[in-house]
C-alpha positions in Angstrom: 97.2 13.7 87.8 95.6 16.4 85.5 91.9 16.3 86.6 89.7 19.3 86.3 90.0 19.9 89.9 93.8 20.1 89.6 93.6 22.4 86.6 91.1 24.7 88.4 93.3 24.8 91.4 96.3 25.9 89.2 94.2 28.6 87.5 93.0 29.8 90.9 96.5 29.9 92.2 97.7 32.0 89.2 94.8 34.4 90.0 95.9 34.5 93.7 99.5 35.3 92.6 98.2 38.1 90.5 96.3 39.5 93.4 99.4 39.5 95.7 102.3 40.2 93.3 104.0 43.6 93.9 104.0 46.4 91.4 105.4 47.3 88.9 103.5 44.3 87.3 102.3 43.2 83.9 99.4 40.6 83.9 98.7 38.9 80.6 95.1 37.7 80.8 93.5 35.4 78.3 89.8 35.7 77.4 87.6 34.5 80.2 90.5 34.6 82.7 88.6 36.3 85.5 90.8 39.4 85.5 88.0 41.7 86.9 87.8 39.3 89.9 91.5 39.5 90.3 91.6 43.3 90.2 88.6 43.5 92.7 90.4 41.0 95.0 93.6 42.9 94.8 91.8 46.2 95.6 89.7 44.6 98.5 92.9 43.5 100.2 93.6 47.1 100.9 93.7 47.6 104.7 90.7 49.5 106.0 90.9 52.8 107.8 92.1 56.3 107.0 94.8 56.5 104.4 96.7 59.4 102.8 97.2 57.6 99.5 94.9 55.4 97.4 94.7 53.2 94.4 93.7 54.3 91.0 91.7 51.6 89.0 91.5 52.7 85.4 89.8 51.2 82.3 89.0 52.6 78.9 85.2 52.4 78.9 82.6 53.6 81.5 81.0 50.2 81.4 84.3 48.4 82.6 84.9 51.2 85.2 81.4 50.9 86.5 81.8 47.1 86.8 84.9 47.5 88.8 83.2 50.1 91.0 80.1 48.1 91.6 82.0 44.9 92.5 84.1 46.7 95.0 81.2 48.6 96.5 79.5 45.3 97.3 82.0 44.2 99.9 84.1 47.3 100.6 82.2 50.7 99.8 85.1 52.5 101.4 87.4 51.5 98.5 85.3 53.4 95.9 85.7 56.8 97.8 88.7 59.1 98.5 91.6 58.6 98.5 91.0 55.8 95.9 89.9 56.5 92.3 87.9 54.2 90.1 87.2 55.5 86.5 88.2 55.8 83.0 91.7 56.5 81.8 90.4 59.8 80.3 88.8 61.0 83.5 92.0 60.2 85.4 94.1 62.2 83.0 91.8 65.1 83.1 91.4 65.1 86.9 94.9 64.6 88.0 97.2 65.5 85.0 95.5 68.1 83.0 92.9 70.4 84.7 94.9 71.2 87.9 97.9 72.5 85.9 96.0 74.7 83.2 95.8 78.4 83.4 92.6 80.0 84.8 91.5 81.2 81.5 89.9 80.3 79.2 87.1 78.2 80.8 88.4 74.7 80.0 85.9 72.2 78.8 86.6 68.5 78.3 84.4 67.2 75.4 84.2 63.6 74.1 84.6 64.8 70.4 84.6 67.9 68.2 81.1 67.0 67.2 79.9 68.3 70.6 81.2 71.8 69.7 78.9 73.6 67.3 81.7 75.9 66.0 83.9 72.8 65.1 83.3 73.1 61.3 85.9 74.0 58.7 85.8 76.0 55.5 83.0 76.8 53.0 82.1 73.1 52.8 81.5 73.1 56.6 83.5 70.0 57.1 83.2 68.7 60.7 86.5 69.1 62.5 85.9 65.4 63.6 86.5 64.4 60.0 90.2 65.3 60.3 92.8 63.1 61.9 95.3 64.8 64.2 98.4 62.7 65.1 100.9 64.0 67.6 104.4 62.8 67.5 105.5 63.0 71.1 109.3 62.8 70.3 109.3 65.8 68.0 106.2 67.5 69.5 104.8 68.0 65.9 101.1 67.5 64.9 100.3 65.8 61.5 96.9 66.5 60.0 94.9 64.4 57.4 91.5 64.3 55.9 91.0 60.7 54.9 87.8 61.4 52.9 89.1 64.4 51.1 88.4 63.2 47.6 84.7 62.8 48.3 84.3 65.8 50.8 86.1 68.3 48.6 84.9 67.2 45.1 84.7 70.2 42.8 85.9 72.6 45.6 87.9 75.6 44.7 90.1 75.1 47.8 92.6 72.2 47.8 93.1 69.4 50.5 96.1 71.4 51.7 93.9 74.6 52.2 91.5 72.5 54.3 94.2 71.1 56.5 95.3 74.7 57.3 91.8 75.7 57.9 91.5 72.6 60.3 94.7 73.5 62.2 93.6 77.1 62.6 90.1 76.2 63.8 91.3 73.6 66.2 93.9 76.0 67.8 91.2 78.7 68.1 88.7 76.3 69.8 91.5 74.7 72.0 93.8 77.5 73.0 91.3 80.4 72.5 88.0 78.9 73.8 89.2 76.1 76.0 87.8 73.0 74.3 89.8 69.8 74.6 88.9 66.4 73.3 90.7 63.3 74.6 93.4 63.8 72.1 94.3 67.4 73.3 94.0 66.3 76.9 96.6 63.6 76.3 99.0 66.1 74.8 98.6 68.4 77.8 98.9 65.3 80.2 102.1 64.2 78.5 103.6 67.8 78.8 102.6 68.0 82.6 103.8 64.4 83.4 107.3 65.3 82.2 107.5 67.7 85.1 109.1 66.0 88.1 106.9 68.2 90.6 103.8 66.8 88.9 104.8 63.2 89.3 105.9 63.9 92.9 102.4 65.0 93.6 101.1 62.0 92.0 103.3 59.5 93.9 102.0 61.0 97.2 98.4 60.7 96.0 98.5 57.1 94.7 100.3 54.0 96.1 99.4 52.1 93.0 97.8 52.6 89.6 96.1 49.8 87.7 95.5 50.0 84.0 92.9 47.4 82.8 92.5 46.6 79.1 95.8 48.1 78.3 95.8 46.7 74.8 93.6 49.7 73.9 96.3 52.1 74.8 97.3 54.6 72.1 100.7 55.8 71.4 100.2 58.8 73.4 98.7 56.7 76.4 101.9 54.5 76.4 104.2 57.7 76.3 102.3 58.9 79.4 102.5 55.6 81.2 106.3 55.5 80.4 106.8 58.8 82.1 104.9 57.5 85.1 107.0 54.4 85.1 110.3 56.3 84.9 109.0 58.6 87.8 108.7 55.6 90.0 104.8 55.3 90.0 103.9 51.7 90.9 101.9 50.4 87.7 99.9 47.3 87.4 99.2 46.8 83.6 96.5 44.2 82.6 96.2 43.3 78.9 95.5 40.7 76.4 97.5 42.0 73.4 95.6 39.6 71.2 92.4 41.6 71.6 93.9 45.0 70.6 91.4 46.0 67.8 91.7 49.8 67.9 94.5 50.6 65.5 92.2 53.4 64.0 92.5 55.0 67.4 96.3 54.9 67.2 96.5 51.7 69.4 100.0 50.2 69.1 100.3 46.5 70.0 104.1 46.5 69.3 104.6 49.5 71.5 102.5 47.8 74.2 104.9 44.9 74.2 108.0 47.1 74.4 106.5 49.0 77.3 105.4 45.8 79.3 108.8 44.3 78.7 110.2 47.1 80.9 108.0 46.2 83.8 110.1 43.8 86.1 107.3 41.4 87.1 105.2 39.3 84.7 102.3 36.9 85.3 100.1 35.0 82.8 96.5 34.1 83.4 95.8 31.2 81.0 92.9 29.6 82.8 89.8 30.2 80.6 86.6 30.1 82.7 84.4 31.0 79.8 84.9 28.9 76.6 84.8 25.2 75.7 87.9 23.3 74.5 87.1 23.6 70.8 86.7 27.4 71.1 90.0 27.6 73.0 91.7 25.4 70.4 90.5 27.5 67.5 91.4 30.7 69.2 95.0 29.6 69.7 95.6 29.2 66.0 95.3 32.9 65.5 98.0 33.7 67.9 101.9 33.8 67.3 103.9 30.6 67.7 105.3 31.6 71.1 101.7 31.6 72.4 100.0 29.0 70.2 99.3 26.6 73.1 95.6 26.9 73.9 94.3 28.3 77.0 93.2 25.8 79.6 89.3 25.5 79.6 88.5 25.2 83.3 85.0 26.7 83.5 81.6 25.1 83.4 82.0 24.1 79.8 85.3 22.3 80.1 83.7 19.1 78.8 81.7 20.5 75.9 83.0 19.1 72.7 80.8 20.8 70.1 83.0 21.2 67.1 83.0 24.4 64.9 79.8 24.6 62.9 80.1 25.7 59.3 76.9 27.0 57.6 77.7 27.9 54.0 74.9 29.5 52.0 73.9 30.2 48.4 74.9 28.5 45.2 78.2 27.9 43.5 78.4 26.4 40.0 76.6 23.1 40.1 76.3 23.0 43.9 73.6 24.5 46.0 72.9 24.8 49.7 69.5 24.6 51.1 70.4 27.7 53.0 69.7 30.1 50.3 71.1 33.3 51.9 72.5 34.6 55.1 68.9 35.0 56.6 68.5 31.2 56.2 71.9 30.5 57.7 70.9 32.6 60.7 67.7 30.6 61.1 69.6 27.4 60.9 72.1 28.6 63.5 69.4 29.2 66.0 67.9 25.9 65.3 71.2 24.0 65.6 72.0 26.0 68.9 68.5 24.8 70.2 69.5 21.2 69.7 72.5 21.9 72.1 70.1 23.4 74.7 70.7 26.9 73.8 67.8 29.2 73.3 67.9 32.1 70.8 68.3 34.7 73.6 71.7 33.0 74.5 72.9 33.4 70.9 74.9 36.2 69.3 75.4 37.1 65.6 78.5 39.0 64.8 80.1 40.6 61.7 82.9 43.1 61.0 80.4 45.6 59.7 76.8 46.3 60.6 75.6 45.7 57.1 76.8 42.1 57.2 75.2 40.9 60.5 72.8 38.0 59.9 69.3 39.3 60.3 67.2 36.1 60.7 65.6 36.0 64.1 68.0 38.5 65.4 67.7 42.1 66.6 70.2 45.0 66.7 70.8 46.9 69.9 67.7 49.2 70.6 68.2 52.6 69.2 68.0 54.5 72.6 68.7 58.3 72.7 72.5 59.1 72.8 72.2 62.7 73.9 70.8 64.2 77.1 68.4 66.9 75.8 64.7 67.8 76.0 63.8 65.1 73.3 65.8 62.5 75.2 63.9 63.4 78.5 60.6 63.2 76.8 61.6 59.7 75.4 62.6 58.7 79.0 59.3 59.9 80.5 57.3 58.0 77.9 59.3 54.9 78.5 58.9 55.1 82.2 55.2 55.5 82.0 54.8 52.5 79.5 54.0 49.2 81.4 55.3 47.2 78.3 58.7 48.8 78.4 61.6 46.5 78.5 64.0 46.4 81.4 66.8 47.9 79.2 64.7 50.7 78.0 63.7 51.6 81.6 67.3 51.5 82.7 68.3 53.8 79.9 65.4 56.2 80.8 66.6 56.3 84.4 70.2 57.0 83.2 69.0 59.9 81.1 67.1 61.4 84.1 70.1 60.7 86.5 72.5 62.5 84.1 70.2 65.6 83.8 69.8 65.8 87.6 73.5 65.6 88.0 74.0 68.3 85.5 71.4 70.5 87.3 72.6 69.9 90.9 76.4 70.1 90.1 76.8 72.3 87.1 80.4 73.0 87.6 81.5 69.3 88.2 83.9 67.8 85.8 83.4 64.3 87.3 81.3 61.5 85.8 78.0 60.8 87.4 79.3 57.7 89.3 82.4 59.7 90.6 80.2 62.6 91.6 77.9 60.4 93.6 80.9 59.2 95.6 82.2 62.6 96.1 78.8 64.1 97.4 77.9 60.8 99.4 74.8 60.0 97.4 74.0 56.3 97.2 73.2 55.0 93.6 69.8 53.6 94.9 68.9 57.1 96.1 69.8 58.6 92.7 67.7 56.0 90.9 64.7 56.9 93.2 65.1 60.6 92.4 65.4 60.0 88.7 62.2 57.9 88.8 60.5 60.8 90.8 61.5 63.2 88.1 60.2 61.0 85.2 56.9 60.5 87.1 56.4 64.2 87.6 57.0 65.2 83.9 54.0 66.2 81.7 52.5 63.7 79.2 54.2 63.5 75.8 51.5 64.4 73.3 50.9 67.0 70.7 52.1 69.9 72.8 54.7 72.0 71.0 58.2 71.1 72.1 58.9 74.6 73.4 56.0 74.4 75.8 56.6 70.9 77.0 60.3 71.8 77.7 59.1 74.9 79.7 57.0 72.6 81.9 59.8 70.1 82.2 62.2 72.8 83.4 59.8 73.8 86.1 59.6 70.2 87.2 63.3 69.8 87.1 63.7 73.0 89.2 61.7 71.4 92.0 64.0 68.5 92.3 66.4 69.4 95.0 69.6 67.3 95.7 69.7 65.0 98.7 72.6 66.9 100.0 70.3 69.8 101.0 72.2 72.3 98.8 70.2 74.8 96.8 71.4 74.7 93.2 71.2 77.6 90.8 68.4 77.5 88.2 68.7 74.9 85.5 70.7 76.7 82.6 68.8 77.0 79.4 71.2 74.8 77.6 70.5 71.9 79.9 67.3 70.9 78.0 68.4 72.0 74.6 66.2 71.9 71.4 67.1 72.7 67.9 65.3 75.9 66.7 63.6 74.1 63.9 62.0 71.7 66.4 60.6 74.3 68.8 57.0 74.3 67.3 57.0 70.6 66.5 54.8 68.4 68.7 57.0 66.8 71.4 55.4 63.4 70.7 56.3 63.6 67.0 60.0 64.4 67.9 60.6 61.2 69.9 59.0 59.1 67.1 57.7 55.7 67.2 58.7 53.9 70.4 57.3 50.4 69.9 60.4 48.8 68.6 62.5 50.5 71.3 60.6 50.0 74.5 58.7 46.8 74.2 60.0 43.5 75.8 61.7 41.5 73.0 60.2 38.1 72.0 61.9 35.1 73.3 62.8 33.7 69.9 65.3 36.3 69.0 69.2 36.4 69.1 71.4 39.4 69.8 73.4 40.9 67.0 76.2 43.5 66.8 79.5 44.2 65.2 82.6 42.5 66.6 83.9 45.8 68.0 80.7 46.5 69.8 80.8 43.0 71.3 84.2 43.2 72.8 83.9 42.4 76.5 80.7 40.4 76.0 80.0 36.8 75.7 77.3 34.3 74.7 76.5 30.6 74.8 76.4 30.4 71.0 78.2 32.8 68.6 77.7 33.0 64.8 80.3 34.9 62.8 79.4 36.0 59.3 82.0 36.4 56.5 79.8 38.1 53.9 81.9 38.1 50.7 84.4 35.8 49.1 86.9 38.5 49.5 86.5 38.6 53.2 86.9 34.9 53.5 90.0 34.8 51.4 91.6 37.7 53.3 91.0 35.9 56.5 92.2 32.5 55.3 95.4 34.2 53.7 96.3 35.8 57.0 95.3 32.7 59.1 97.4 30.4 57.1 100.5 32.5 56.8 103.0 31.3 59.4 104.4 34.9 59.5 101.1 36.5 60.3 99.3 36.3 63.7 97.5 38.5 66.2 100.8 40.0 67.0 101.0 41.7 63.6 97.5 41.6 62.0 94.5 43.6 63.3 92.2 41.5 61.1 93.2 38.3 63.0 92.8 40.2 66.3 89.3 41.2 65.3 88.2 37.7 64.6 90.0 36.4 67.6 87.8 38.7 69.7 84.7 37.3 67.9 85.8 33.7 68.4 86.5 34.1 72.1 83.0 35.5 72.9 81.6 32.0 72.5 81.0 29.8 75.6 79.7 26.5 74.2 79.1 26.7 70.4 80.8 28.6 67.6 79.7 28.8 64.0 80.9 30.5 60.7 78.6 31.4 57.8 79.9 32.5 54.4 79.1 32.1 50.7 79.2 28.5 49.5 81.9 29.4 46.9 84.4 29.6 49.8 83.4 26.4 51.5 86.2 24.3 49.9 88.9 26.8 50.8 87.6 26.9 54.4 87.5 23.2 55.0 90.9 22.7 53.3 92.4 25.1 55.8 90.6 23.6 58.8 91.8 20.2 57.7 95.3 21.4 57.4 95.2 22.6 60.9 93.5 19.3 62.1 90.6 21.3 63.5 87.3 19.5 64.1 84.3 20.9 62.4 80.9 19.9 60.9 79.2 21.5 57.9 75.5 21.8 57.5 73.7 23.0 54.4 70.2 22.2 55.6 68.0 23.1 58.5 68.0 20.4 61.3 65.5 17.6 60.8 64.9 16.9 64.5 
């Protein structure tokens, strides 16, 4: 028999195999496969008690690393502390393969991007160093530099593109070798040089009995070169990936190199039980994959019986035909209404597009524009949010995050660890950190017409009075901790943080979330609407989709829309100009995919 109970038992058995299988191991995990649960269970099987060696659990985003850490701390807090390590791939490289092997001088600084370094500008045009692309060939050890937007940036310039490439190389070398600044790219180059040294990998083998790399489809060419050196040195690796979701070729991600690398790992397992999506969503997603993996994932979750077909919402006019959905705004309204008929409210709906400018706007909202920096203006914003009773939960959480980060930088100014890692190192519980952050925000002065320099001075006094729970006496907060641009010093602090209503208030219930596909990676929603804004975007997708030689294995375009499709739990919809409706339905018919097309708002 092939009942849902049998299928779930099979999927759970696959998960258990992945928990227990020895490293080196490659786990291919489909969307919704429960891979985070597998990794947490694998880690939680570590025997308790003192250990010399630990497990490293690595992902490529802070959010994913925090989720792993939070789930482990719920049942086994000891597994988040030494000798184990849970964090990002970047922080692991810096902590274990870069910083310990650098010379004492200059004072090395790991920055997210060159935009964080004021001196990272090039030439008379003051082109940001971040505008240049640096590619490192790990086989020849040569660096290739490009300026993709050179035609626009250097228009009417007396210097050529070649001149600016030389300027960029010189400036980068000065900041890197002379002043000690390293972005993730330079850190990877250093890590690769160090990991080629057998004495370094010997230390790492004694330090970790296993290294887990989650979301490995996001690995760059340099990342894979580093992992290959670890593999050759005998480090037990567990690599978890869904190559069909590799959508970061702009960051030098190499799906074909990942396949070559994982082929060299002796043990392979596949998790194809999908606990997230309905059968129609799984069936549609499978058509984007190569023939060798075209069998759909097994829908075993709560929506395994949902049969809602693909919903098509063409809008606009074409020749003599016209849709009652006049534009993408109307199609967004219709999507919310049709989702409601299936018992899905607007807050459970998500609108996606390849670019921000194409996201359907009807009854949708972009992510709140919270401060990205951690400066005086951000702290003033956080204090205002925290004092506002109408502030949303998301805004209050971000406000506490800003305050926690500033406290961390004050208490431990020389720490190169992330906030979460530092809390573990110093034995500070996250709940205590949140309470201390709330105390700081509550003690700050009101945000009003006070000049920014005066508000900052008072804020520094308040910050200085916040001593760490460890009992240590930190040095005075450095002036750069609450930075302000000189042009803003005499501006009212209230004016600097701008209008807050749209950012702090609770969102009305009749809204749906919206984002780009790249931003939505890792998320999910009951209903997902994907917008193809132009005839060209539809034709490009259909051309790649219909070509038997093209699949997620070779096309980042298909991988991107594969990610979008697999965010849906129960209902998936496409919206596009009416002129492309015949081409879309002809393709779906050829694939024998079920769909329904609507050009009107629902009548009931």
